[in-house]
Chimera marker file (.cmm) of the C-alpha trace (Angstrom):
<marker_set name="trace">
<marker id="1" x="-0.028" y="-0.001" z="0.042" r="1" g="1" b="0" radius="0.5"/>
<marker id="2" x="2.713" y="2.450" z="0.947" r="1" g="1" b="0" radius="0.5"/>
<marker id="3" x="4.681" y="1.827" z="-2.207" r="1" g="1" b="0" radius="0.5"/>
<marker id="4" x="1.514" y="2.293" z="-4.359" r="1" g="1" b="0" radius="0.5"/>
<marker id="5" x="0.951" y="5.665" z="-2.751" r="1" g="1" b="0" radius="0.5"/>
<marker id="6" x="4.539" y="6.729" z="-3.395" r="1" g="1" b="0" radius="0.5"/>
<marker id="7" x="4.328" y="5.746" z="-7.042" r="1" g="1" b="0" radius="0.5"/>
<marker id="8" x="0.986" y="7.504" z="-7.485" r="1" g="1" b="0" radius="0.5"/>
<marker id="9" x="2.403" y="10.680" z="-5.905" r="1" g="1" b="0" radius="0.5"/>
<marker id="10" x="5.360" y="10.377" z="-8.162" r="1" g="1" b="0" radius="0.5"/>
<marker id="11" x="3.162" y="10.126" z="-11.267" r="1" g="1" b="0" radius="0.5"/>
<marker id="12" x="1.366" y="13.386" z="-10.400" r="1" g="1" b="0" radius="0.5"/>
<marker id="13" x="4.717" y="15.229" z="-10.037" r="1" g="1" b="0" radius="0.5"/>
<marker id="14" x="6.013" y="14.838" z="-6.624" r="1" g="1" b="0" radius="0.5"/>
<marker id="15" x="9.464" y="13.548" z="-5.972" r="1" g="1" b="0" radius="0.5"/>
<marker id="16" x="10.869" y="11.357" z="-3.264" r="1" g="1" b="0" radius="0.5"/>
<marker id="17" x="13.608" y="12.983" z="-1.403" r="1" g="1" b="0" radius="0.5"/>
<marker id="18" x="16.743" y="11.287" z="-0.118" r="1" g="1" b="0" radius="0.5"/>
<marker id="19" x="18.689" y="13.436" z="2.264" r="1" g="1" b="0" radius="0.5"/>
<marker id="20" x="18.068" y="16.595" z="0.262" r="1" g="1" b="0" radius="0.5"/>
<marker id="21" x="18.033" y="19.890" z="1.995" r="1" g="1" b="0" radius="0.5"/>
<marker id="22" x="15.454" y="22.140" z="0.408" r="1" g="1" b="0" radius="0.5"/>
<marker id="23" x="15.145" y="25.891" z="0.280" r="1" g="1" b="0" radius="0.5"/>
<marker id="24" x="12.436" y="27.295" z="2.566" r="1" g="1" b="0" radius="0.5"/>
<marker id="25" x="9.091" y="27.413" z="0.945" r="1" g="1" b="0" radius="0.5"/>
<marker id="26" x="9.756" y="24.780" z="-1.748" r="1" g="1" b="0" radius="0.5"/>
<marker id="27" x="7.103" y="22.167" z="-2.112" r="1" g="1" b="0" radius="0.5"/>
<marker id="28" x="6.017" y="18.867" z="-3.590" r="1" g="1" b="0" radius="0.5"/>
<marker id="29" x="8.149" y="16.333" z="-1.725" r="1" g="1" b="0" radius="0.5"/>
<marker id="30" x="7.369" y="13.095" z="-0.003" r="1" g="1" b="0" radius="0.5"/>
<marker id="31" x="9.495" y="11.907" z="2.944" r="1" g="1" b="0" radius="0.5"/>
<marker id="32" x="9.840" y="8.807" z="5.020" r="1" g="1" b="0" radius="0.5"/>
<marker id="33" x="11.125" y="8.246" z="8.546" r="1" g="1" b="0" radius="0.5"/>
<marker id="34" x="14.698" y="8.302" z="7.257" r="1" g="1" b="0" radius="0.5"/>
<marker id="35" x="14.522" y="11.504" z="5.160" r="1" g="1" b="0" radius="0.5"/>
<marker id="36" x="12.073" y="13.980" z="6.843" r="1" g="1" b="0" radius="0.5"/>
<marker id="37" x="14.008" y="15.087" z="9.898" r="1" g="1" b="0" radius="0.5"/>
<marker id="38" x="16.666" y="17.485" z="8.537" r="1" g="1" b="0" radius="0.5"/>
<marker id="39" x="14.140" y="19.339" z="6.290" r="1" g="1" b="0" radius="0.5"/>
<marker id="40" x="11.449" y="19.391" z="8.912" r="1" g="1" b="0" radius="0.5"/>
<marker id="41" x="13.860" y="20.846" z="11.461" r="1" g="1" b="0" radius="0.5"/>
<marker id="42" x="14.963" y="23.508" z="9.045" r="1" g="1" b="0" radius="0.5"/>
<marker id="43" x="11.369" y="24.496" z="8.508" r="1" g="1" b="0" radius="0.5"/>
<marker id="44" x="10.852" y="24.705" z="12.228" r="1" g="1" b="0" radius="0.5"/>
<marker id="45" x="13.909" y="26.861" z="12.683" r="1" g="1" b="0" radius="0.5"/>
<marker id="46" x="12.862" y="29.195" z="9.883" r="1" g="1" b="0" radius="0.5"/>
<marker id="47" x="9.436" y="29.799" z="11.335" r="1" g="1" b="0" radius="0.5"/>
<marker id="48" x="8.531" y="33.449" z="11.921" r="1" g="1" b="0" radius="0.5"/>
<marker id="49" x="5.060" y="33.405" z="13.302" r="1" g="1" b="0" radius="0.5"/>
<marker id="50" x="3.486" y="30.105" z="14.446" r="1" g="1" b="0" radius="0.5"/>
<marker id="51" x="3.841" y="26.429" z="14.401" r="1" g="1" b="0" radius="0.5"/>
<marker id="52" x="0.993" y="24.047" z="14.946" r="1" g="1" b="0" radius="0.5"/>
<marker id="53" x="1.793" y="20.253" z="15.294" r="1" g="1" b="0" radius="0.5"/>
<marker id="54" x="-0.941" y="17.604" z="15.444" r="1" g="1" b="0" radius="0.5"/>
<marker id="55" x="0.592" y="14.501" z="16.839" r="1" g="1" b="0" radius="0.5"/>
<marker id="56" x="-1.748" y="11.949" z="18.534" r="1" g="1" b="0" radius="0.5"/>
<marker id="57" x="1.278" y="10.316" z="20.166" r="1" g="1" b="0" radius="0.5"/>
<marker id="58" x="3.944" y="11.879" z="22.429" r="1" g="1" b="0" radius="0.5"/>
<marker id="59" x="7.297" y="10.421" z="23.498" r="1" g="1" b="0" radius="0.5"/>
<marker id="60" x="9.772" y="11.844" z="26.053" r="1" g="1" b="0" radius="0.5"/>
<marker id="61" x="12.683" y="12.006" z="23.648" r="1" g="1" b="0" radius="0.5"/>
<marker id="62" x="10.760" y="13.765" z="20.828" r="1" g="1" b="0" radius="0.5"/>
<marker id="63" x="9.133" y="16.204" z="23.194" r="1" g="1" b="0" radius="0.5"/>
<marker id="64" x="12.427" y="17.016" z="24.897" r="1" g="1" b="0" radius="0.5"/>
<marker id="65" x="14.115" y="17.484" z="21.477" r="1" g="1" b="0" radius="0.5"/>
<marker id="66" x="11.260" y="19.735" z="20.256" r="1" g="1" b="0" radius="0.5"/>
<marker id="67" x="11.491" y="21.980" z="23.360" r="1" g="1" b="0" radius="0.5"/>
<marker id="68" x="15.245" y="22.344" z="22.985" r="1" g="1" b="0" radius="0.5"/>
<marker id="69" x="14.995" y="22.979" z="19.199" r="1" g="1" b="0" radius="0.5"/>
<marker id="70" x="12.295" y="25.622" z="19.579" r="1" g="1" b="0" radius="0.5"/>
<marker id="71" x="13.549" y="27.686" z="22.603" r="1" g="1" b="0" radius="0.5"/>
<marker id="72" x="15.261" y="30.246" z="20.405" r="1" g="1" b="0" radius="0.5"/>
<marker id="73" x="12.282" y="30.613" z="18.052" r="1" g="1" b="0" radius="0.5"/>
<marker id="74" x="9.969" y="31.051" z="21.034" r="1" g="1" b="0" radius="0.5"/>
<marker id="75" x="12.161" y="33.826" z="22.322" r="1" g="1" b="0" radius="0.5"/>
<marker id="76" x="11.812" y="35.444" z="18.912" r="1" g="1" b="0" radius="0.5"/>
<marker id="77" x="7.994" y="35.340" z="19.195" r="1" g="1" b="0" radius="0.5"/>
<marker id="78" x="7.027" y="32.219" z="17.399" r="1" g="1" b="0" radius="0.5"/>
<marker id="79" x="3.864" y="30.801" z="18.925" r="1" g="1" b="0" radius="0.5"/>
<marker id="80" x="3.810" y="26.971" z="19.439" r="1" g="1" b="0" radius="0.5"/>
<marker id="81" x="0.739" y="24.821" z="19.596" r="1" g="1" b="0" radius="0.5"/>
<marker id="82" x="0.556" y="21.082" z="19.956" r="1" g="1" b="0" radius="0.5"/>
<marker id="83" x="-2.637" y="19.143" z="19.358" r="1" g="1" b="0" radius="0.5"/>
<marker id="84" x="-2.592" y="15.674" z="20.917" r="1" g="1" b="0" radius="0.5"/>
<marker id="85" x="-4.840" y="13.118" z="22.523" r="1" g="1" b="0" radius="0.5"/>
<marker id="86" x="-6.160" y="13.554" z="26.068" r="1" g="1" b="0" radius="0.5"/>
<marker id="87" x="-3.945" y="11.497" z="28.390" r="1" g="1" b="0" radius="0.5"/>
<marker id="88" x="-6.919" y="9.490" z="29.438" r="1" g="1" b="0" radius="0.5"/>
<marker id="89" x="-7.228" y="8.188" z="25.894" r="1" g="1" b="0" radius="0.5"/>
<marker id="90" x="-3.894" y="6.544" z="25.977" r="1" g="1" b="0" radius="0.5"/>
<marker id="91" x="-3.362" y="2.966" z="27.123" r="1" g="1" b="0" radius="0.5"/>
<marker id="92" x="-3.655" y="2.779" z="30.986" r="1" g="1" b="0" radius="0.5"/>
<marker id="93" x="0.205" y="2.221" z="31.313" r="1" g="1" b="0" radius="0.5"/>
<marker id="94" x="0.936" y="5.445" z="29.444" r="1" g="1" b="0" radius="0.5"/>
<marker id="95" x="-1.585" y="7.899" z="31.006" r="1" g="1" b="0" radius="0.5"/>
<marker id="96" x="0.766" y="9.249" z="33.795" r="1" g="1" b="0" radius="0.5"/>
<marker id="97" x="3.689" y="9.661" z="31.370" r="1" g="1" b="0" radius="0.5"/>
<marker id="98" x="1.536" y="11.423" z="28.909" r="1" g="1" b="0" radius="0.5"/>
<marker id="99" x="0.176" y="13.755" z="31.564" r="1" g="1" b="0" radius="0.5"/>
<marker id="100" x="3.725" y="14.617" z="32.537" r="1" g="1" b="0" radius="0.5"/>
<marker id="101" x="4.612" y="15.315" z="28.891" r="1" g="1" b="0" radius="0.5"/>
<marker id="102" x="1.652" y="17.518" z="28.395" r="1" g="1" b="0" radius="0.5"/>
<marker id="103" x="2.575" y="19.448" z="31.584" r="1" g="1" b="0" radius="0.5"/>
<marker id="104" x="6.202" y="19.678" z="30.397" r="1" g="1" b="0" radius="0.5"/>
<marker id="105" x="5.028" y="21.288" z="27.188" r="1" g="1" b="0" radius="0.5"/>
<marker id="106" x="2.802" y="23.740" z="29.019" r="1" g="1" b="0" radius="0.5"/>
<marker id="107" x="5.657" y="24.501" z="31.466" r="1" g="1" b="0" radius="0.5"/>
<marker id="108" x="7.680" y="25.523" z="28.436" r="1" g="1" b="0" radius="0.5"/>
<marker id="109" x="5.105" y="28.002" z="27.215" r="1" g="1" b="0" radius="0.5"/>
<marker id="110" x="3.701" y="25.739" z="24.528" r="1" g="1" b="0" radius="0.5"/>
<marker id="111" x="-0.022" y="25.832" z="24.001" r="1" g="1" b="0" radius="0.5"/>
<marker id="112" x="-1.473" y="22.173" z="24.269" r="1" g="1" b="0" radius="0.5"/>
<marker id="113" x="-4.844" y="21.476" z="22.717" r="1" g="1" b="0" radius="0.5"/>
<marker id="114" x="-6.188" y="18.117" z="23.892" r="1" g="1" b="0" radius="0.5"/>
<marker id="115" x="-8.649" y="16.104" z="21.820" r="1" g="1" b="0" radius="0.5"/>
<marker id="116" x="-10.858" y="13.286" z="22.844" r="1" g="1" b="0" radius="0.5"/>
<marker id="117" x="-10.396" y="11.566" z="19.446" r="1" g="1" b="0" radius="0.5"/>
<marker id="118" x="-7.938" y="12.329" z="16.752" r="1" g="1" b="0" radius="0.5"/>
<marker id="119" x="-5.909" y="10.624" z="14.064" r="1" g="1" b="0" radius="0.5"/>
<marker id="120" x="-4.466" y="13.609" z="12.132" r="1" g="1" b="0" radius="0.5"/>
<marker id="121" x="-0.672" y="13.845" z="11.795" r="1" g="1" b="0" radius="0.5"/>
<marker id="122" x="0.433" y="17.232" z="10.490" r="1" g="1" b="0" radius="0.5"/>
<marker id="123" x="2.497" y="20.380" z="11.137" r="1" g="1" b="0" radius="0.5"/>
<marker id="124" x="1.643" y="23.888" z="9.851" r="1" g="1" b="0" radius="0.5"/>
<marker id="125" x="4.439" y="26.378" z="9.786" r="1" g="1" b="0" radius="0.5"/>
<marker id="126" x="3.652" y="30.112" z="9.319" r="1" g="1" b="0" radius="0.5"/>
<marker id="127" x="0.194" y="29.267" z="7.900" r="1" g="1" b="0" radius="0.5"/>
<marker id="128" x="1.693" y="28.005" z="4.686" r="1" g="1" b="0" radius="0.5"/>
<marker id="129" x="4.078" y="25.107" z="4.953" r="1" g="1" b="0" radius="0.5"/>
<marker id="130" x="2.171" y="21.910" z="5.524" r="1" g="1" b="0" radius="0.5"/>
<marker id="131" x="3.706" y="18.490" z="6.573" r="1" g="1" b="0" radius="0.5"/>
<marker id="132" x="0.942" y="15.910" z="6.301" r="1" g="1" b="0" radius="0.5"/>
<marker id="133" x="0.966" y="12.122" z="6.468" r="1" g="1" b="0" radius="0.5"/>
<marker id="134" x="1.005" y="9.157" z="8.779" r="1" g="1" b="0" radius="0.5"/>
<marker id="135" x="3.894" y="10.083" z="11.064" r="1" g="1" b="0" radius="0.5"/>
<marker id="136" x="3.636" y="11.112" z="14.693" r="1" g="1" b="0" radius="0.5"/>
<marker id="137" x="5.822" y="14.038" z="14.631" r="1" g="1" b="0" radius="0.5"/>
<marker id="138" x="6.286" y="14.020" z="18.441" r="1" g="1" b="0" radius="0.5"/>
<marker id="139" x="6.442" y="10.228" z="18.953" r="1" g="1" b="0" radius="0.5"/>
<marker id="140" x="7.992" y="7.152" z="17.459" r="1" g="1" b="0" radius="0.5"/>
<marker id="141" x="8.088" y="6.884" z="13.692" r="1" g="1" b="0" radius="0.5"/>
<marker id="142" x="7.399" y="3.544" z="11.960" r="1" g="1" b="0" radius="0.5"/>
<marker id="143" x="9.100" y="2.202" z="8.879" r="1" g="1" b="0" radius="0.5"/>
<marker id="144" x="6.032" y="2.687" z="6.629" r="1" g="1" b="0" radius="0.5"/>
<marker id="145" x="5.182" y="6.089" z="7.848" r="1" g="1" b="0" radius="0.5"/>
<marker id="146" x="5.428" y="8.943" z="5.384" r="1" g="1" b="0" radius="0.5"/>
<marker id="147" x="4.938" y="12.708" z="5.151" r="1" g="1" b="0" radius="0.5"/>
<marker id="148" x="4.109" y="15.030" z="2.346" r="1" g="1" b="0" radius="0.5"/>
<marker id="149" x="5.437" y="18.528" z="2.382" r="1" g="1" b="0" radius="0.5"/>
<marker id="150" x="3.622" y="21.293" z="0.450" r="1" g="1" b="0" radius="0.5"/>
<marker id="151" x="3.346" y="25.033" z="0.437" r="1" g="1" b="0" radius="0.5"/>
<marker id="152" x="-0.406" y="25.787" z="0.560" r="1" g="1" b="0" radius="0.5"/>
<marker id="153" x="-2.198" y="28.515" z="2.534" r="1" g="1" b="0" radius="0.5"/>
<marker id="154" x="-5.468" y="26.876" z="1.572" r="1" g="1" b="0" radius="0.5"/>
<marker id="155" x="-4.427" y="23.503" z="2.800" r="1" g="1" b="0" radius="0.5"/>
<marker id="156" x="-3.132" y="25.060" z="5.979" r="1" g="1" b="0" radius="0.5"/>
<marker id="157" x="-6.341" y="26.968" z="6.541" r="1" g="1" b="0" radius="0.5"/>
<marker id="158" x="-8.431" y="23.788" z="5.991" r="1" g="1" b="0" radius="0.5"/>
<marker id="159" x="-6.464" y="21.801" z="8.484" r="1" g="1" b="0" radius="0.5"/>
<marker id="160" x="-6.714" y="24.586" z="11.016" r="1" g="1" b="0" radius="0.5"/>
<marker id="161" x="-10.452" y="24.887" z="10.536" r="1" g="1" b="0" radius="0.5"/>
<marker id="162" x="-10.848" y="21.140" z="10.886" r="1" g="1" b="0" radius="0.5"/>
<marker id="163" x="-8.770" y="21.089" z="14.040" r="1" g="1" b="0" radius="0.5"/>
<marker id="164" x="-9.951" y="24.247" z="15.785" r="1" g="1" b="0" radius="0.5"/>
<marker id="165" x="-13.242" y="24.984" z="14.203" r="1" g="1" b="0" radius="0.5"/>
<link id1="1" id2="2" r="1" g="1" b="0" radius="0.2"/>
<link id1="2" id2="3" r="1" g="1" b="0" radius="0.2"/>
<link id1="3" id2="4" r="1" g="1" b="0" radius="0.2"/>
<link id1="4" id2="5" r="1" g="1" b="0" radius="0.2"/>
<link id1="5" id2="6" r="1" g="1" b="0" radius="0.2"/>
<link id1="6" id2="7" r="1" g="1" b="0" radius="0.2"/>
<link id1="7" id2="8" r="1" g="1" b="0" radius="0.2"/>
<link id1="8" id2="9" r="1" g="1" b="0" radius="0.2"/>
<link id1="9" id2="10" r="1" g="1" b="0" radius="0.2"/>
<link id1="10" id2="11" r="1" g="1" b="0" radius="0.2"/>
<link id1="11" id2="12" r="1" g="1" b="0" radius="0.2"/>
<link id1="12" id2="13" r="1" g="1" b="0" radius="0.2"/>
<link id1="13" id2="14" r="1" g="1" b="0" radius="0.2"/>
<link id1="14" id2="15" r="1" g="1" b="0" radius="0.2"/>
<link id1="15" id2="16" r="1" g="1" b="0" radius="0.2"/>
<link id1="16" id2="17" r="1" g="1" b="0" radius="0.2"/>
<link id1="17" id2="18" r="1" g="1" b="0" radius="0.2"/>
<link id1="18" id2="19" r="1" g="1" b="0" radius="0.2"/>
<link id1="19" id2="20" r="1" g="1" b="0" radius="0.2"/>
<link id1="20" id2="21" r="1" g="1" b="0" radius="0.2"/>
<link id1="21" id2="22" r="1" g="1" b="0" radius="0.2"/>
<link id1="22" id2="23" r="1" g="1" b="0" radius="0.2"/>
<link id1="23" id2="24" r="1" g="1" b="0" radius="0.2"/>
<link id1="24" id2="25" r="1" g="1" b="0" radius="0.2"/>
<link id1="25" id2="26" r="1" g="1" b="0" radius="0.2"/>
<link id1="26" id2="27" r="1" g="1" b="0" radius="0.2"/>
<link id1="27" id2="28" r="1" g="1" b="0" radius="0.2"/>
<link id1="28" id2="29" r="1" g="1" b="0" radius="0.2"/>
<link id1="29" id2="30" r="1" g="1" b="0" radius="0.2"/>
<link id1="30" id2="31" r="1" g="1" b="0" radius="0.2"/>
<link id1="31" id2="32" r="1" g="1" b="0" radius="0.2"/>
<link id1="32" id2="33" r="1" g="1" b="0" radius="0.2"/>
<link id1="33" id2="34" r="1" g="1" b="0" radius="0.2"/>
<link id1="34" id2="35" r="1" g="1" b="0" radius="0.2"/>
<link id1="35" id2="36" r="1" g="1" b="0" radius="0.2"/>
<link id1="36" id2="37" r="1" g="1" b="0" radius="0.2"/>
<link id1="37" id2="38" r="1" g="1" b="0" radius="0.2"/>
<link id1="38" id2="39" r="1" g="1" b="0" radius="0.2"/>
<link id1="39" id2="40" r="1" g="1" b="0" radius="0.2"/>
<link id1="40" id2="41" r="1" g="1" b="0" radius="0.2"/>
<link id1="41" id2="42" r="1" g="1" b="0" radius="0.2"/>
<link id1="42" id2="43" r="1" g="1" b="0" radius="0.2"/>
<link id1="43" id2="44" r="1" g="1" b="0" radius="0.2"/>
<link id1="44" id2="45" r="1" g="1" b="0" radius="0.2"/>
<link id1="45" id2="46" r="1" g="1" b="0" radius="0.2"/>
<link id1="46" id2="47" r="1" g="1" b="0" radius="0.2"/>
<link id1="47" id2="48" r="1" g="1" b="0" radius="0.2"/>
<link id1="48" id2="49" r="1" g="1" b="0" radius="0.2"/>
<link id1="49" id2="50" r="1" g="1" b="0" radius="0.2"/>
<link id1="50" id2="51" r="1" g="1" b="0" radius="0.2"/>
<link id1="51" id2="52" r="1" g="1" b="0" radius="0.2"/>
<link id1="52" id2="53" r="1" g="1" b="0" radius="0.2"/>
<link id1="53" id2="54" r="1" g="1" b="0" radius="0.2"/>
<link id1="54" id2="55" r="1" g="1" b="0" radius="0.2"/>
<link id1="55" id2="56" r="1" g="1" b="0" radius="0.2"/>
<link id1="56" id2="57" r="1" g="1" b="0" radius="0.2"/>
<link id1="57" id2="58" r="1" g="1" b="0" radius="0.2"/>
<link id1="58" id2="59" r="1" g="1" b="0" radius="0.2"/>
<link id1="59" id2="60" r="1" g="1" b="0" radius="0.2"/>
<link id1="60" id2="61" r="1" g="1" b="0" radius="0.2"/>
<link id1="61" id2="62" r="1" g="1" b="0" radius="0.2"/>
<link id1="62" id2="63" r="1" g="1" b="0" radius="0.2"/>
<link id1="63" id2="64" r="1" g="1" b="0" radius="0.2"/>
<link id1="64" id2="65" r="1" g="1" b="0" radius="0.2"/>
<link id1="65" id2="66" r="1" g="1" b="0" radius="0.2"/>
<link id1="66" id2="67" r="1" g="1" b="0" radius="0.2"/>
<link id1="67" id2="68" r="1" g="1" b="0" radius="0.2"/>
<link id1="68" id2="69" r="1" g="1" b="0" radius="0.2"/>
<link id1="69" id2="70" r="1" g="1" b="0" radius="0.2"/>
<link id1="70" id2="71" r="1" g="1" b="0" radius="0.2"/>
<link id1="71" id2="72" r="1" g="1" b="0" radius="0.2"/>
<link id1="72" id2="73" r="1" g="1" b="0" radius="0.2"/>
<link id1="73" id2="74" r="1" g="1" b="0" radius="0.2"/>
<link id1="74" id2="75" r="1" g="1" b="0" radius="0.2"/>
<link id1="75" id2="76" r="1" g="1" b="0" radius="0.2"/>
<link id1="76" id2="77" r="1" g="1" b="0" radius="0.2"/>
<link id1="77" id2="78" r="1" g="1" b="0" radius="0.2"/>
<link id1="78" id2="79" r="1" g="1" b="0" radius="0.2"/>
<link id1="79" id2="80" r="1" g="1" b="0" radius="0.2"/>
<link id1="80" id2="81" r="1" g="1" b="0" radius="0.2"/>
<link id1="81" id2="82" r="1" g="1" b="0" radius="0.2"/>
<link id1="82" id2="83" r="1" g="1" b="0" radius="0.2"/>
<link id1="83" id2="84" r="1" g="1" b="0" radius="0.2"/>
<link id1="84" id2="85" r="1" g="1" b="0" radius="0.2"/>
<link id1="85" id2="86" r="1" g="1" b="0" radius="0.2"/>
<link id1="86" id2="87" r="1" g="1" b="0" radius="0.2"/>
<link id1="87" id2="88" r="1" g="1" b="0" radius="0.2"/>
<link id1="88" id2="89" r="1" g="1" b="0" radius="0.2"/>
<link id1="89" id2="90" r="1" g="1" b="0" radius="0.2"/>
<link id1="90" id2="91" r="1" g="1" b="0" radius="0.2"/>
<link id1="91" id2="92" r="1" g="1" b="0" radius="0.2"/>
<link id1="92" id2="93" r="1" g="1" b="0" radius="0.2"/>
<link id1="93" id2="94" r="1" g="1" b="0" radius="0.2"/>
<link id1="94" id2="95" r="1" g="1" b="0" radius="0.2"/>
<link id1="95" id2="96" r="1" g="1" b="0" radius="0.2"/>
<link id1="96" id2="97" r="1" g="1" b="0" radius="0.2"/>
<link id1="97" id2="98" r="1" g="1" b="0" radius="0.2"/>
<link id1="98" id2="99" r="1" g="1" b="0" radius="0.2"/>
<link id1="99" id2="100" r="1" g="1" b="0" radius="0.2"/>
<link id1="100" id2="101" r="1" g="1" b="0" radius="0.2"/>
<link id1="101" id2="102" r="1" g="1" b="0" radius="0.2"/>
<link id1="102" id2="103" r="1" g="1" b="0" radius="0.2"/>
<link id1="103" id2="104" r="1" g="1" b="0" radius="0.2"/>
<link id1="104" id2="105" r="1" g="1" b="0" radius="0.2"/>
<link id1="105" id2="106" r="1" g="1" b="0" radius="0.2"/>
<link id1="106" id2="107" r="1" g="1" b="0" radius="0.2"/>
<link id1="107" id2="108" r="1" g="1" b="0" radius="0.2"/>
<link id1="108" id2="109" r="1" g="1" b="0" radius="0.2"/>
<link id1="109" id2="110" r="1" g="1" b="0" radius="0.2"/>
<link id1="110" id2="111" r="1" g="1" b="0" radius="0.2"/>
<link id1="111" id2="112" r="1" g="1" b="0" radius="0.2"/>
<link id1="112" id2="113" r="1" g="1" b="0" radius="0.2"/>
<link id1="113" id2="114" r="1" g="1" b="0" radius="0.2"/>
<link id1="114" id2="115" r="1" g="1" b="0" radius="0.2"/>
<link id1="115" id2="116" r="1" g="1" b="0" radius="0.2"/>
<link id1="116" id2="117" r="1" g="1" b="0" radius="0.2"/>
<link id1="117" id2="118" r="1" g="1" b="0" radius="0.2"/>
<link id1="118" id2="119" r="1" g="1" b="0" radius="0.2"/>
<link id1="119" id2="120" r="1" g="1" b="0" radius="0.2"/>
<link id1="120" id2="121" r="1" g="1" b="0" radius="0.2"/>
<link id1="121" id2="122" r="1" g="1" b="0" radius="0.2"/>
<link id1="122" id2="123" r="1" g="1" b="0" radius="0.2"/>
<link id1="123" id2="124" r="1" g="1" b="0" radius="0.2"/>
<link id1="124" id2="125" r="1" g="1" b="0" radius="0.2"/>
<link id1="125" id2="126" r="1" g="1" b="0" radius="0.2"/>
<link id1="126" id2="127" r="1" g="1" b="0" radius="0.2"/>
<link id1="127" id2="128" r="1" g="1" b="0" radius="0.2"/>
<link id1="128" id2="129" r="1" g="1" b="0" radius="0.2"/>
<link id1="129" id2="130" r="1" g="1" b="0" radius="0.2"/>
<link id1="130" id2="131" r="1" g="1" b="0" radius="0.2"/>
<link id1="131" id2="132" r="1" g="1" b="0" radius="0.2"/>
<link id1="132" id2="133" r="1" g="1" b="0" radius="0.2"/>
<link id1="133" id2="134" r="1" g="1" b="0" radius="0.2"/>
<link id1="134" id2="135" r="1" g="1" b="0" radius="0.2"/>
<link id1="135" id2="136" r="1" g="1" b="0" radius="0.2"/>
<link id1="136" id2="137" r="1" g="1" b="0" radius="0.2"/>
<link id1="137" id2="138" r="1" g="1" b="0" radius="0.2"/>
<link id1="138" id2="139" r="1" g="1" b="0" radius="0.2"/>
<link id1="139" id2="140" r="1" g="1" b="0" radius="0.2"/>
<link id1="140" id2="141" r="1" g="1" b="0" radius="0.2"/>
<link id1="141" id2="142" r="1" g="1" b="0" radius="0.2"/>
<link id1="142" id2="143" r="1" g="1" b="0" radius="0.2"/>
<link id1="143" id2="144" r="1" g="1" b="0" radius="0.2"/>
<link id1="144" id2="145" r="1" g="1" b="0" radius="0.2"/>
<link id1="145" id2="146" r="1" g="1" b="0" radius="0.2"/>
<link id1="146" id2="147" r="1" g="1" b="0" radius="0.2"/>
<link id1="147" id2="148" r="1" g="1" b="0" radius="0.2"/>
<link id1="148" id2="149" r="1" g="1" b="0" radius="0.2"/>
<link id1="149" id2="150" r="1" g="1" b="0" radius="0.2"/>
<link id1="150" id2="151" r="1" g="1" b="0" radius="0.2"/>
<link id1="151" id2="152" r="1" g="1" b="0" radius="0.2"/>
<link id1="152" id2="153" r="1" g="1" b="0" radius="0.2"/>
<link id1="153" id2="154" r="1" g="1" b="0" radius="0.2"/>
<link id1="154" id2="155" r="1" g="1" b="0" radius="0.2"/>
<link id1="155" id2="156" r="1" g="1" b="0" radius="0.2"/>
<link id1="156" id2="157" r="1" g="1" b="0" radius="0.2"/>
<link id1="157" id2="158" r="1" g="1" b="0" radius="0.2"/>
<link id1="158" id2="159" r="1" g="1" b="0" radius="0.2"/>
<link id1="159" id2="160" r="1" g="1" b="0" radius="0.2"/>
<link id1="160" id2="161" r="1" g="1" b="0" radius="0.2"/>
<link id1="161" id2="162" r="1" g="1" b="0" radius="0.2"/>
<link id1="162" id2="163" r="1" g="1" b="0" radius="0.2"/>
<link id1="163" id2="164" r="1" g="1" b="0" radius="0.2"/>
<link id1="164" id2="165" r="1" g="1" b="0" radius="0.2"/>
</marker_set>
């Protein structure tokens, strides 16, 4: 299934990136768990206004890395919002850890929007760069996860409307 999606995306003009570093605001790329991180971090570090990340899952290592990476951008006025599942929606053994991670994000001046149900995995940077796919951006990535990166104010607006109403 994953390979069919990739070949379909390729047929309509997207390209698969392998360790490429793209200029800010370029678009039309599909990434997997081995190729997204450098470009995604560059986008985060080049944010000027706001970053919204929708990640149903949270992990200690990814949350800590995100907080460290974004500290300077926050000091420059970039607003950070994380959308994730309510801790009570996690498996019982992960509820307390998730509560602690949500509190850690909030303690670091990151707005956390909790949802009762969600499956959306995306990031929106400055209301125009959209990362969308199957990857939890603040949790463990799986081998068959992928992300599409596009520049689209319309797509960003639609995702924000779906998420926040």
